[in-house]
DORO-31104 format. One record per residue: x, z, y of N, C-alpha, C in turn. Coordinates in steps of 0.1 Angstrom, whole numbers. Layout:
<pts>
nc1,nc3,nc2,cac1,cac3,cac2,cc1,cc3,cc2
X,Z,Y,X,Z,Y,X,Z,Y
...
</pts>
This chain:
<pts>
nc1,nc3,nc2,cac1,cac3,cac2,cc1,cc3,cc2
1644,-53,1639,1634,-54,1629,1620,-51,1636
1610,-57,1631,1596,-55,1637,1592,-41,1634
1586,-34,1644,1583,-20,1643,1572,-18,1633
1562,-28,1632,1551,-27,1622,1557,-28,1608
1567,-36,1606,1573,-37,1593,1579,-24,1589
1586,-18,1598,1593,-5,1595,1582,6,1591
1571,5,1599,1561,15,1596,1555,12,1582
1553,0,1579,1548,-4,1565,1557,1,1554
1570,-1,1556,1580,3,1546,1580,18,1544
1580,25,1556,1580,39,1556,1568,45,1549
1556,39,1551,1544,43,1545,1545,42,1530
1551,30,1525,1553,28,1511,1561,38,1504
1572,42,1510,1581,52,1505,1575,65,1504
1567,68,1514,1560,81,1513,1550,82,1502
1543,71,1500,1533,70,1488,1541,72,1475
1552,65,1474,1560,66,1461,1564,80,1459
1569,87,1469,1574,100,1467,1562,109,1463
1551,107,1470,1539,115,1467,1535,113,1452
1535,100,1448,1531,97,1434,1540,104,1424
1553,102,1426,1563,108,1417,1562,123,1417
1559,129,1428,1558,144,1428,1545,148,1421
1535,140,1422,1522,143,1416,1523,143,1401
1530,133,1395,1530,132,1380,1541,141,1374
1550,146,1382,1560,156,1377,1572,150,1370
1572,137,1368,1583,130,1361,1596,131,1369
1594,129,1383,1606,130,1391,1612,144,1391
1604,154,1392,1609,168,1391,1617,170,1378
1611,165,1367,1617,167,1354,1631,160,1353
1631,148,1360,1644,141,1360,1655,148,1367
1651,154,1379,1660,161,1387,1666,174,1380
1658,179,1371,1662,192,1364,1667,189,1349
1669,176,1346,1672,173,1332,1684,180,1327
1694,183,1336,1706,190,1331,1703,204,1327
1692,209,1330,1688,223,1326,1683,223,1311
1680,211,1306,1675,211,1292,1687,214,1283
1686,223,1273,1697,227,1265,1695,221,1251
1705,213,1247,1705,207,1234,1717,212,1226
1714,214,1213,1725,218,1204,1723,210,1191
1734,206,1185,1734,197,1173,1741,205,1162
1736,204,1150,1742,211,1139,1742,202,1126
1753,200,1119,1766,205,1122,1772,197,1133
1782,203,1140,1789,196,1151,1804,198,1149
1812,188,1145,1808,174,1144,1798,172,1132
1791,160,1132,1782,157,1121,1791,155,1108
1785,156,1097,1793,156,1084,1787,146,1075
1796,140,1067,1792,131,1056,1791,139,1043
1780,138,1036,1778,144,1022,1773,133,1013
1781,130,1003,1777,120,993,1773,107,999
1781,102,1008,1779,88,1014,1768,88,1025
1762,99,1028,1751,99,1038,1753,110,1048
1747,109,1060,1748,118,1071,1734,123,1075
1733,135,1078,1720,141,1083,1724,153,1092
1716,154,1103,1719,165,1112,1706,170,1118
1707,181,1125,1696,188,1132,1699,189,1147
1689,186,1155,1690,189,1170,1680,199,1174
1684,209,1181,1675,219,1186,1675,218,1201
1664,219,1208,1663,218,1222,1655,230,1228
1658,233,1241,1652,244,1247,1648,240,1262
1636,242,1266,1631,240,1279,1628,253,1286
1634,255,1297,1631,267,1305,1616,266,1311
1610,278,1314,1597,277,1321,1597,268,1333
1586,261,1335,1583,253,1346,1592,240,1347
1598,237,1335,1607,225,1334,1600,213,1328
1592,216,1318,1585,205,1311,1572,203,1318
1571,192,1325,1559,189,1334,1547,186,1325
1535,190,1330,1523,190,1322,1518,176,1317
1520,166,1325,1515,153,1321,1526,144,1315
1538,149,1313,1549,141,1308,1549,140,1293
1552,128,1288,1555,125,1274,1570,122,1274
1578,129,1266,1593,127,1265,1596,122,1251
1601,111,1250,1606,105,1237,1621,106,1237
1626,114,1227,1641,116,1226,1645,108,1213
1655,99,1215,1660,91,1203,1675,94,1201
1679,100,1190,1693,101,1187,1699,88,1183
1710,85,1189,1717,72,1186,1732,75,1181
1735,70,1170,1749,71,1165,1757,59,1169
1767,60,1178,1775,49,1183,1788,49,1176
1792,38,1172,1805,37,1165,1810,23,1166
1822,21,1161,1829,8,1163,1821,-4,1157
1814,-2,1146,1806,-12,1140,1793,-15,1147
1789,-7,1157,1777,-9,1164,1770,4,1167
1757,5,1167,1751,17,1169,1738,18,1161
1734,30,1158,1722,32,1149,1713,41,1156
1701,37,1160,1691,45,1166,1682,51,1154
1681,64,1155,1673,71,1145,1659,73,1149
1651,78,1140,1637,81,1143,1636,91,1155
1628,88,1165,1627,96,1177,1618,108,1174
1619,118,1183,1610,129,1184,1602,128,1197
1589,131,1196,1581,130,1208,1576,143,1212
1579,147,1225,1575,160,1231,1565,157,1242
1554,165,1243,1544,162,1253,1540,175,1261
1537,173,1273,1533,184,1282,1519,188,1279
1515,199,1285,1501,205,1282,1490,195,1285
1491,186,1295,1480,177,1298,1483,163,1295
1494,160,1287,1497,147,1283,1487,142,1272
1484,130,1272,1474,125,1262,1480,119,1249
1494,118,1249,1500,112,1237,1501,123,1226
1504,119,1214,1506,128,1203,1521,132,1202
1523,145,1199,1536,149,1198,1537,165,1198
1548,170,1199,1550,185,1199,1548,190,1213
1539,199,1214,1535,205,1228,1547,214,1233
1550,212,1245,1559,221,1252,1552,227,1264
1551,240,1266,1543,246,1277,1550,245,1290
1543,245,1301,1549,244,1314,1553,258,1319
1544,268,1318,1547,281,1323,1557,288,1314
1555,287,1301,1563,294,1291,1575,287,1287
1576,274,1289,1587,266,1284,1585,265,1269
1595,261,1262,1594,259,1247,1606,254,1241
1606,253,1228,1617,247,1220,1612,237,1210
1621,229,1205,1618,220,1194,1630,219,1185
1627,215,1173,1638,213,1163,1635,200,1156
1646,192,1155,1645,178,1150,1655,177,1139
1650,172,1127,1659,169,1116,1659,154,1114
1671,149,1115,1672,134,1113,1670,130,1099
1666,118,1097,1666,112,1083,1680,110,1079
1682,110,1066,1695,107,1061,1698,92,1063
1711,89,1067,1714,75,1069,1728,73,1063
1730,61,1059,1743,58,1052,1755,59,1061
1765,65,1055,1778,66,1063,1785,52,1062
1791,48,1073,1800,37,1074,1813,41,1079
1824,34,1074,1837,38,1077,1840,40,1092
1834,31,1100,1836,32,1115,1830,45,1121
1821,52,1114,1815,64,1119,1824,76,1119
1836,74,1114,1846,85,1115,1849,88,1130
1847,78,1138,1850,79,1152,1837,77,1160
1826,82,1154,1813,80,1160,1810,91,1171
1800,87,1180,1795,97,1189,1780,97,1187
1774,109,1188,1760,111,1187,1755,113,1201
1746,104,1205,1741,104,1219,1725,105,1218
1720,114,1227,1705,116,1227,1700,109,1240
1692,99,1237,1686,91,1248,1671,95,1250
1667,97,1263,1654,102,1265,1646,92,1275
1633,91,1272,1625,83,1281,1612,91,1284
1610,94,1297,1598,101,1301,1587,91,1305
1575,95,1303,1564,86,1306,1552,94,1311
1546,89,1321,1533,94,1326,1524,82,1328
1514,81,1320,1505,69,1320,1514,57,1317
1514,48,1326,1522,35,1324,1536,36,1330
1538,47,1337,1551,48,1344,1562,54,1334
1574,48,1333,1584,52,1324,1597,54,1332
1605,64,1329,1618,66,1335,1628,70,1324
1640,65,1324,1650,68,1315,1657,81,1320
1660,90,1310,1668,102,1313,1682,98,1310
1691,106,1316,1705,103,1314,1709,106,1299
1716,97,1293,1720,100,1279,1729,112,1278
1727,120,1267,1735,133,1265,1743,131,1253
1756,133,1254,1765,132,1242,1765,145,1235
1762,145,1222,1760,158,1215,1772,160,1205
1778,150,1200,1789,151,1190,1799,140,1191
1811,143,1187,1822,133,1188,1828,132,1174
1825,122,1167,1831,120,1154,1823,125,1142
1826,121,1130,1820,125,1118,1830,131,1109
1827,143,1104,1835,150,1095,1834,143,1081
1844,136,1077,1843,128,1064,1856,132,1056
1859,144,1055,1871,149,1048,1870,146,1033
1858,145,1028,1857,142,1013,1862,128,1010
1864,120,1020,1870,106,1017,1884,108,1013
1890,119,1015,1904,121,1010,1905,123,995
1894,123,988,1895,124,974,1903,112,968
1911,115,959,1919,104,953,1912,99,940
1910,86,940,1903,80,929,1913,77,918
1919,87,913,1929,86,903,1924,91,889
1912,85,885,1906,88,873,1916,88,861
1914,98,853,1924,99,841,1918,92,829
1926,83,824,1922,76,811,1927,84,799
1922,81,788,1926,88,775,1932,78,765
1945,79,763,1951,71,753,1947,76,739
1945,66,730,1943,70,716,1956,74,709
1955,84,701,1967,90,695,1971,82,682
1984,81,680,1989,75,668,1989,85,657
1990,80,644,1991,89,633,2005,87,627
2015,84,635,2028,81,631,2035,94,626
2042,94,615,2049,105,610,2063,101,608
2072,109,614,2086,106,613,2092,108,599
2087,118,593,2091,122,579,2079,122,570
2079,114,559,2068,114,550,2073,119,536
2065,127,529,2069,131,516,2070,119,507
2080,118,499,2081,107,489,2085,113,476
2079,124,472,2083,132,460,2080,123,448
2089,125,438,2088,118,425,2087,128,414
2078,126,405,2076,135,394,2076,128,380
2080,136,370,2080,131,356,2077,142,347
2074,139,334,2071,149,324,2080,147,312
2083,158,306,2090,157,293,2081,165,283
2077,159,273,2068,166,263,2076,170,251
2072,181,245,2079,187,233,2070,188,221
2076,189,210,2069,192,197,2066,207,197
2056,211,188,2053,225,187,2065,233,183
2066,244,191,2077,254,188,2091,248,190
2092,236,197,2105,230,199,2108,230,214
2122,230,218,2126,230,232,2136,219,234
2140,212,223,2149,201,225,2142,188,231
2150,181,239,2144,169,245,2147,157,235
2136,151,231,2137,140,222,2142,127,230
2150,119,224,2155,107,231,2143,98,236
2132,98,229,2121,89,233,2115,93,246
2116,106,249,2110,112,261,2118,107,274
2130,103,272,2138,98,283,2137,83,285
2128,77,277,2126,62,278,2111,59,281
2104,68,285,2090,66,288,2089,58,301
2077,51,304,2075,44,316,2077,53,328
2071,65,327,2072,75,338,2086,79,341
2094,81,331,2108,84,333,2116,72,338
2113,60,334,2119,48,339,2117,47,354
2105,49,358,2101,48,372,2109,58,381
2110,70,377,2117,80,385,2132,77,385
2137,72,374,2152,69,373,2155,57,382
2146,47,382,2148,35,391,2147,40,406
2138,49,409,2137,54,423,2150,61,427
2155,69,418,2167,77,421,2179,67,423
2180,58,414,2191,48,414,2191,40,427
2179,36,431,2177,28,443,2179,35,456
2175,48,457,2174,54,470,2183,66,471
2190,70,461,2199,82,462,2209,81,474
2214,69,476,2224,66,486,2218,60,499
2205,59,499,2198,53,510,2196,63,521
2202,60,533,2201,70,544,2187,73,549
2177,64,545,2163,66,549,2156,76,540
2163,80,530,2157,90,520,2165,102,520
2159,114,521,2166,126,520,2161,134,508
2170,135,498,2167,142,486,2170,157,488
2159,165,487,2160,179,492,2161,189,480
2156,186,469,2157,196,458,2150,191,445
2151,199,435,2145,195,422,2138,208,417
2125,207,415,2117,218,410,2113,215,395
2114,226,387,2111,225,373,2101,235,370
2090,231,363,2080,240,358,2078,237,343
2079,247,335,2078,244,320,2067,253,314
2061,248,304,2050,254,298,2050,254,283
2043,264,277,2041,264,262,2026,263,260
2021,256,250,2007,256,247,2003,270,242
1991,275,245,1987,289,242,1982,290,228
1990,285,218,1986,287,204,1996,295,196
2006,301,203,2015,309,196,2015,323,202
2024,332,197,2024,345,203,2029,345,217
2024,354,226,2027,353,240,2042,354,243
2049,364,236,2063,366,239,2071,354,235
2068,348,223,2075,336,219,2072,324,228
2060,323,233,2056,312,242,2064,313,255
2066,325,260,2073,327,273,2088,323,271
2094,327,260,2108,323,258,2109,308,256
2099,302,249,2099,288,246,2098,280,259
2090,285,268,2088,278,281,2101,278,289
2108,290,288,2121,291,295,2131,281,289
2131,280,276,2141,271,270,2138,256,273
2125,253,274,2121,240,278,2125,237,293
2124,247,301,2129,245,315,2144,242,315
2151,249,307,2166,246,307,2169,232,301
2162,229,290,2165,216,284,2161,204,293
2149,206,300,2144,196,309,2153,194,321
2159,205,326,2168,204,337,2181,197,333
2186,201,321,2198,194,317,2196,179,315
2185,175,310,2182,161,307,2182,154,321
2175,159,331,2175,153,344,2188,153,350
2196,163,348,2210,164,354,2218,152,348
2216,149,336,2223,138,330,2220,125,337
2207,123,340,2203,111,347,2210,110,361
2210,121,368,2217,121,381,2232,118,380
2238,123,369,2252,122,368,2256,107,363
2246,99,361,2249,85,358,2253,78,370
2250,84,382,2254,78,395,2269,82,397
2278,72,396,2292,75,397,2298,76,411
2289,75,421,2294,77,435,2297,91,437
2310,93,440,2315,107,442,2310,114,454
2305,105,464,2300,111,476,2286,116,474
2280,112,463,2266,117,460,2267,128,450
2263,140,455,2264,152,446,2250,157,442
2240,151,448,2226,156,445,2223,155,430
2217,166,425,2212,166,411,2223,167,400
2235,170,404,2246,169,394,2251,183,390
2245,194,396,2249,207,393,2236,216,390
2238,226,382,2226,234,377,2220,242,389
2228,245,399,2222,253,410,2212,246,418
2212,232,416,2202,224,424,2189,223,418
2187,229,406,2175,228,398,2168,242,400
2156,242,406,2149,254,408,2138,255,398
2138,265,390,2127,267,380,2116,276,387
2105,269,388,2094,276,395,2084,283,386
2081,278,374,2071,284,366,2075,282,351
2074,292,344,2075,292,329,2065,301,323
2056,295,316,2044,303,311,2037,296,300
2028,303,292,2019,296,284,2007,291,292
2003,279,290,1995,273,300,1980,274,297
1974,286,300,1960,287,298,1952,279,309
1957,279,322,1949,271,332,1949,256,328
1960,251,323,1961,237,319,1952,235,307
1951,245,298,1943,244,286,1928,242,290
1924,251,299,1910,251,304,1907,237,311
1916,232,319,1914,220,326,1912,208,316
1921,208,306,1920,197,296,1907,197,288
1903,209,285,1890,211,277,1879,206,286
1879,210,298,1868,206,307,1867,191,309
1878,184,309,1878,170,311,1876,162,297
1876,169,286,1875,163,273,1860,160,270
1858,153,259,1845,150,254,1842,157,241
1849,168,239,1848,176,226,1833,181,225
1828,181,213,1814,186,211,1813,201,214
1823,209,211,1822,223,213,1829,228,225
1831,220,235,1839,224,246,1832,236,254
1819,236,255,1812,247,262,1815,260,255
1816,260,241,1818,272,233,1832,277,236
1842,268,237,1856,272,240,1857,278,254
1851,271,263,1851,276,277,1845,290,278
1834,292,270,1828,305,270,1837,316,265
1845,312,255,1855,322,249,1865,326,260
1870,316,268,1879,318,279,1873,328,289
1860,326,291,1854,335,301,1852,349,296
1848,350,283,1845,363,277,1858,372,275
1869,366,272,1881,373,269,1892,370,278
1899,380,284,1910,378,292,1923,380,285
1923,387,274,1935,390,266,1939,377,258
1951,373,259,1956,360,253,1954,360,238
1959,371,232,1958,371,217,1944,371,212
1935,377,219,1921,377,215,1915,363,217
1919,357,227,1914,343,230,1919,334,218
1932,335,214,1937,326,204,1929,329,190
1927,341,188,1920,345,175,1906,339,175
1899,340,186,1885,335,186,1885,320,185
1894,313,192,1895,299,192,1899,293,178
1908,300,171,1913,296,158,1902,298,147
1893,307,150,1881,309,141,1872,297,141
1873,289,151,1865,277,152,1873,266,145
1874,266,132,1884,258,125,1883,243,128
1871,237,127,1870,223,130,1874,220,144
1869,228,153,1872,226,167,1887,228,170
1893,238,163,1907,240,165,1916,228,161
1912,222,150,1919,210,146,1919,199,156
1907,197,163,1906,187,173,1915,191,185
1915,204,188,1923,209,199,1938,207,196
1942,209,184,1956,207,180,1961,193,181
1951,184,179,1955,170,180,1954,164,194
1944,168,202,1941,161,215,1945,169,227
1945,182,226,1947,190,238,1961,197,239
1964,204,229,1976,213,229,1989,205,231
1991,193,225,2003,186,227,2006,183,242
1996,181,250,1997,178,264,2003,190,272
2001,202,266,2005,214,273,2020,218,270
2026,212,260,2040,216,257,2049,206,265
2053,211,277,2059,201,286,2068,209,296
2076,200,302,2084,204,314,2080,194,325
2076,199,337,2073,190,348,2085,191,357
2091,179,361,2102,178,370,2098,171,382
2099,177,394,2096,171,406,2108,170,415
2112,158,419,2123,156,429,2116,156,442
2120,165,451,2114,166,464,2122,157,473
2115,147,479,2122,137,487,2114,135,500
2121,133,511,2115,130,524,2120,115,528
2110,107,531,2113,94,536,2113,94,551
2124,91,557,2126,91,572,2122,77,577
2115,78,589,2111,66,596,2122,59,603
2119,48,609,2129,42,618,2132,51,629
2143,50,636,2146,58,647,2138,54,659
2136,63,669,2129,59,681,2135,47,688
2148,46,688,2155,35,694,2152,22,687
2151,22,673,2148,10,666,2133,6,668
2124,16,668,2110,13,671,2108,7,684
2114,13,694,2113,8,708,2118,-7,709
2129,-10,703,2134,-23,703,2125,-33,696
2121,-30,684,2113,-39,676,2099,-41,683
2094,-31,690,2080,-32,696,2080,-43,706
2091,-46,712,2091,-57,722,2098,-70,717
2106,-69,707,2114,-80,702,2107,-86,689
2102,-78,681,2096,-82,668,2085,-73,664
2074,-72,672,2063,-63,669,2056,-65,656
2057,-78,651,2051,-81,638,2057,-73,626
2069,-68,628,2075,-60,618,2071,-46,617
2063,-41,627,2059,-27,628,2045,-25,623
2042,-14,618,2029,-10,614,2021,-6,627
2008,-5,626,2000,-1,638,2004,12,643
2007,21,634,2011,35,638,2024,35,645
2033,26,641,2046,25,647,2045,19,661
2036,9,662,2034,3,676,2027,13,685
2017,20,680,2011,30,689,2021,41,693
2029,44,684,2040,54,687,2050,49,697
2053,36,696,2062,30,705,2057,31,719
2044,31,721,2038,33,735,2041,46,741
2044,56,732,2047,70,738,2061,71,742
2069,61,739,2084,62,742,2088,55,755
2078,51,763,2080,44,776,2070,48,786
2073,48,798,2064,51,809,2062,38,818
2068,27,814,2067,15,822,2054,8,819
2046,6,829,2033,-1,826,2034,-15,821
2044,-22,826,2045,-36,821,2049,-36,806
2058,-27,802,2062,-26,788,2051,-21,780
2043,-12,785,2031,-7,777,2021,-19,775
2019,-27,785,2010,-38,783,2015,-47,773
2028,-50,773,2034,-59,763,2032,-53,749
2035,-40,747,2034,-34,734,2020,-34,729
2010,-30,737,1997,-29,733,1990,-42,731
1994,-52,739,1989,-66,737,1993,-71,723
2006,-69,719,2010,-73,706,2003,-65,695
2001,-52,698,1994,-44,688,1979,-48,686
1973,-52,697,1959,-56,696,1958,-70,688
1968,-78,691,1968,-92,685,1970,-90,670
1979,-81,666,1982,-79,652,1971,-70,644
1965,-61,652,1956,-52,645,1943,-52,654
1936,-63,655,1924,-64,664,1912,-55,661
1912,-51,648,1900,-43,644,1902,-28,646
1914,-24,650,1917,-10,653,1914,-7,668
1904,1,670,1899,4,684,1910,9,693
1920,16,687,1930,23,694,1939,12,702
1942,1,696,1950,-9,702,1944,-14,715
1931,-17,714,1924,-22,726,1923,-11,737
1920,1,732,1918,12,742,1931,14,749
1942,15,742,1955,18,749,1959,6,758
1956,-6,754,1959,-17,763,1951,-16,776
1938,-12,775,1930,-10,787,1937,1,796
1942,12,790,1948,22,798,1960,17,805
1968,9,798,1980,3,804,1977,-7,815
1966,-15,813,1962,-24,824,1957,-17,836
1951,-6,834,1946,2,845,1957,8,853
1968,11,847,1980,16,854,1985,5,864
1982,-8,860,1986,-19,869,1975,-22,879
1964,-14,879,1953,-16,888,1945,-29,884
1946,-33,872,1939,-45,868,1925,-40,862
1916,-37,871,1904,-30,867,1895,-38,858
1893,-51,861,1884,-59,853,1890,-62,839
1903,-65,839,1909,-67,826,1909,-54,817
1911,-43,823,1911,-30,816,1897,-28,811
1887,-31,819,1873,-29,814,1869,-37,802
1874,-50,802,1872,-58,791,1878,-53,778
1890,-48,780,1897,-42,768,1890,-30,763
1885,-21,772,1877,-10,767,1864,-14,760
1858,-25,765,1846,-29,758,1850,-34,743
1861,-40,742,1865,-44,728,1868,-32,720
1874,-22,726,1876,-9,719,1863,-3,714
1853,-3,723,1840,3,720,1833,-4,709
1835,-17,708,1829,-25,698,1835,-21,684
1848,-18,683,1854,-15,671,1854,0,668
1852,8,678,1852,23,676,1841,30,684
1829,26,681,1817,32,689,1817,47,688
1813,53,699,1811,68,700,1825,75,700
1835,68,703,1848,74,705,1848,81,719
1851,94,720,1851,101,733,1861,94,743
1873,90,738,1883,84,747,1877,71,753
1871,63,745,1866,50,750,1854,52,760
1846,62,757,1835,65,767,1841,70,780
1851,78,779,1857,83,792,1863,72,800
1870,63,793,1877,52,799,1867,42,805
1856,39,798,1846,30,804,1839,37,816
1838,50,816,1833,58,827,1842,56,839
1855,56,837,1865,55,848,1864,41,854
1861,31,846,1859,17,852,1847,17,860
1836,23,855,1823,23,863,1825,31,876
1833,42,876,1836,50,888,1844,41,898
1854,34,893,1862,26,902,1854,15,908
1843,10,901,1835,0,906,1823,5,915
1823,18,917,1813,24,925,1799,27,918
1799,26,905,1787,28,898,1787,43,893
1784,52,902,1785,66,899,1776,71,888
1763,67,889,1754,72,879,1758,68,865
1762,55,863,1766,50,850,1779,57,846
1788,59,855,1800,66,852,1798,80,847
1789,88,853,1786,101,849,1779,102,835
1771,92,832,1764,91,819,1775,89,808
1785,81,811,1795,79,801,1804,91,800
1807,98,811,1815,110,810,1808,121,801
1794,122,803,1787,131,795,1787,128,780
1787,115,778,1789,110,764,1802,113,758
1812,113,767,1826,115,762,1829,130,759
1821,139,764,1823,153,761,1830,161,772
1837,171,768,1843,180,778,1858,181,778
1864,170,774,1879,170,775,1884,172,789
1896,176,790,1902,179,804,1902,166,813
1905,155,807,1905,143,815,1891,139,820
1881,141,811,1867,138,814,1862,147,825
1865,160,824,1860,170,834,1867,167,847
1879,163,847,1886,159,860,1879,147,866
1876,138,858,1869,126,863,1855,129,869
1848,138,862,1835,143,867,1837,149,881
1848,157,882,1851,163,895,1852,153,907
1858,142,904,1860,132,914,1846,127,919
1837,125,909,1824,120,912,1816,130,920
1818,143,916,1810,154,923,1815,155,938
1828,153,941,1833,153,954,1826,141,962
1826,129,956,1819,118,962,1804,120,965
1798,128,956,1784,131,957,1781,142,966
1791,149,972,1789,160,980,1786,173,973
1789,174,960,1787,186,953,1800,193,950
1805,199,961,1819,204,961,1821,216,951
1811,225,950,1813,236,941,1813,232,927
1805,222,923,1805,216,910,1819,209,907
1824,203,917,1837,196,916,1848,206,913
1848,217,920,1858,227,918,1857,233,904
1845,235,899,1844,239,885,1850,229,875
1846,216,877,1851,206,868,1866,204,868
1873,206,880,1887,205,880,1894,216,873
1887,227,871,1893,238,862,1907,242,866
1916,243,856,1929,248,858,1939,237,864
1934,225,866,1942,214,871,1948,218,885
1960,216,887,1967,218,899,1970,205,906
1965,203,918,1968,191,925,1959,188,937
1961,177,943,1954,173,955,1939,175,955
1933,169,944,1918,168,944,1912,182,942
1919,191,935,1913,204,934,1915,212,947
1927,210,953,1929,216,967,1918,211,977
1915,198,976,1904,193,985,1891,199,982
1888,201,969,1875,208,966,1875,222,971
1887,229,970,1888,242,976,1885,242,991
1891,233,998,1889,232,1012,1874,230,1015
1868,221,1008,1854,217,1011,1844,228,1007
1848,237,999,1840,249,996,1843,261,1004
1853,260,1013,1856,271,1022,1868,279,1019
1874,276,1008,1887,283,1004,1899,276,1010
1900,277,1023,1911,270,1030,1924,276,1026
1925,289,1024,1937,295,1021,1943,291,1008
1935,286,998,1939,282,985,1946,269,985
1944,261,995,1949,247,995,1964,246,993
1971,253,1001,1986,252,1001,1991,257,987
1985,268,983,1990,274,970,1988,264,958
1976,258,958,1973,248,947,1982,236,948
1984,231,960,1993,219,962,2007,222,958
2012,233,963,2026,236,961,2029,239,946
2019,242,938,2021,245,924,2019,232,916
2017,221,922,2014,208,915,2025,198,915
2025,189,906,2035,178,906,2033,168,918
2022,170,925,2019,161,936,2023,166,950
2030,177,949,2033,185,962,2041,176,972
2049,167,967,2058,159,977,2051,146,981
2039,144,977,2032,131,981,2027,132,995
2026,121,1002,2021,120,1015,2007,126,1017
1999,123,1007,1985,127,1008,1984,142,1007
1993,148,1000,1993,163,999,1997,170,1012
2007,164,1018,2011,170,1032,1999,168,1042
1992,156,1041,1981,154,1050,1970,165,1048
1967,168,1035,1957,177,1033,1961,191,1037
1974,194,1036,1978,207,1041,1977,208,1056
1979,196,1063,1977,196,1078,1963,199,1081
1953,193,1074,1939,195,1076,1936,210,1074
1941,216,1063,1938,230,1061,1944,239,1072
1956,235,1077,1962,243,1088,1954,242,1101
1948,230,1103,1939,228,1115,1927,237,1114
1922,238,1102,1910,247,1101,1914,262,1103
1926,265,1101,1931,279,1103,1936,281,1117
1937,271,1125,1942,272,1138,1957,273,1139
1964,269,1128,1978,270,1128,1985,257,1132
1986,255,1145,1990,242,1151,2004,238,1147
2013,247,1146,2027,244,1142,2027,238,1128
2019,244,1119,2018,239,1105,2011,226,1105
2002,224,1113,1995,210,1114,2005,200,1117
2013,202,1128,2023,192,1132,2034,190,1122
2038,201,1116,2049,200,1106,2045,191,1094
2033,195,1088,2028,188,1076,2024,173,1080
2018,171,1091,2013,158,1095,2026,149,1097
2036,155,1103,2048,147,1106,2054,142,1092
2054,151,1082,2060,147,1069,2051,136,1063
2038,138,1064,2028,128,1058,2031,115,1064
2032,114,1077,2034,101,1084,2047,95,1080
2058,103,1079,2071,98,1075,2070,92,1061
2062,98,1052,2061,92,1039,2051,81,1038
2041,80,1047,2031,70,1046,2026,68,1061
2031,58,1067,2028,56,1082,2013,53,1084
2005,50,1074,1991,47,1076,1983,60,1081
1989,72,1078,1983,84,1082,1983,86,1097
1992,79,1104,1992,80,1118,1978,75,1124
1974,63,1119,1962,57,1124,1950,66,1119
1951,70,1107,1940,78,1101,1937,91,1108
1948,97,1112,1947,110,1119,1940,109,1133
1942,97,1139,1936,95,1153,1921,97,1153
1915,93,1142,1900,93,1141,1895,105,1133
1904,113,1129,1900,125,1120,1895,136,1129
1882,140,1128,1877,151,1136,1882,164,1132
1889,165,1120,1895,177,1116,1906,181,1127
1911,172,1134,1921,175,1145,1915,173,1159
1902,174,1160,1895,172,1173,1900,182,1183
1902,194,1180,1907,204,1190,1921,202,1194
1928,193,1187,1943,191,1190,1945,178,1198
1935,171,1201,1936,158,1207,1942,159,1221
1943,171,1227,1949,173,1240,1963,180,1239
1967,183,1226,1979,190,1224,1991,179,1224
2001,182,1232,2011,172,1234,2019,170,1221
2022,181,1214,2029,179,1201,2022,170,1191
2008,172,1191,2000,164,1182,2000,150,1186
1997,148,1199,1995,134,1204,2009,126,1203
2020,133,1204,2033,127,1203,2035,121,1189
2029,127,1179,2030,122,1165,2023,109,1163
2012,107,1171,2003,96,1169,2006,84,1178
2016,85,1187,2019,74,1196,2031,66,1190
</pts>
């Protein structure tokens, strides 16, 4: 090679070295490993669908060169690409650019808070890299990228979206009172039952009921109660005896009616011991009630007498002194009080559960709305529930409960859109029903409309189902303490998750083991996470092994879970994931 050329090349290199040394950028590049960076939290964490973190940096004295401008850009790298965040600009003492000053002799520190950015699923396996570019005037040099974090803590994603719906309750009654009553009226000072009293329309109706249903297995005849009265226009002692005699004669008359049934297997009403005499008295309360309801001219005067005197004989004396009024009483009021009241206590039994269940699917038109709603409580099969409530809504479309319960059944089949339409129909027929508001909120929650869901939950009130559903939203929103409060006394995975996220790692196992979800794969996985936070490797492997055996998808999920970051070199852990 020509000697002059070599001399020229050598001179150029010398100049470059001198220039690099003069601007300080080269010196700073050589010592870049001495810059101390820390990231918090590490790993970075997702809260309410977004991520934010802080980077702190420290420069030792004589490290940050006076003329250098250093632009640091955090970059989140993940499977779906990478996201460069807003940079921080640091400047030396003699740099002309704008930014945070870092001294040469004293060194310095900086603190950088990233903007919030949306979490994406691929970021569970993200890396945070800090990229730097130094500049002096027009000269730029790239610093080596520094990896600050590996993965994103996204444990709140483990929340189960198992919003609880509220079924409308039926008003079905298995046993309904079907009591039958009649009256026997007597002449003044008489206790014999006149034949005409046994032929009244009221007596005919009770006799027809007895004849029709005494042998009917759907009716249970329980007893016969007799109350007898005397009108309060005679002496008290005589009236009390007269009332007792009327109770006896009234009982005997009804016993004769029951004995007309020749079925020897039917014994009800055929013996005296089955008649229970409840009241025998002179009927002052009935007298007052009849006067109050009458149109008598002097009724206020009579009522005043009843108020002024409590003694029965004095009352009678004062009332009889009202001669014209007393005549009207004797004709219109007192005859109604000389009576025996007979009540046959009867219970009407409903169809059996077996009958209702069969008819609900084979002949639903034969059932009342209460029977159909009750039929829904007799099965846990979602398909059968949909069938029952579809028939119920068709037959009783204006009853909000049928549409509401159909929506609940459809949601059991994960038919979210169809369930939502059913709940809307229920809301139309039963506006402001807490159950419907809760269920509409569950639909909004499943569709990702959290704000709308929360408003509906607030409208629904503070029922256990609604509070639980609020808790799910609070976990998604990153409000873990509020979620824990909302879950209340509920025992299960979601409450255990809220405990974990609020720092009560030790409560996770206790809550899960006391719940009906304890044998579910997701419960074992959460216990593995809790064990990892406690440094209990054996428990991590044991619980994770069971979770994977129950649901193999957890094998893939665990590979990217930074909860197990410290175990990625553990042979027992890695063996589970291969």
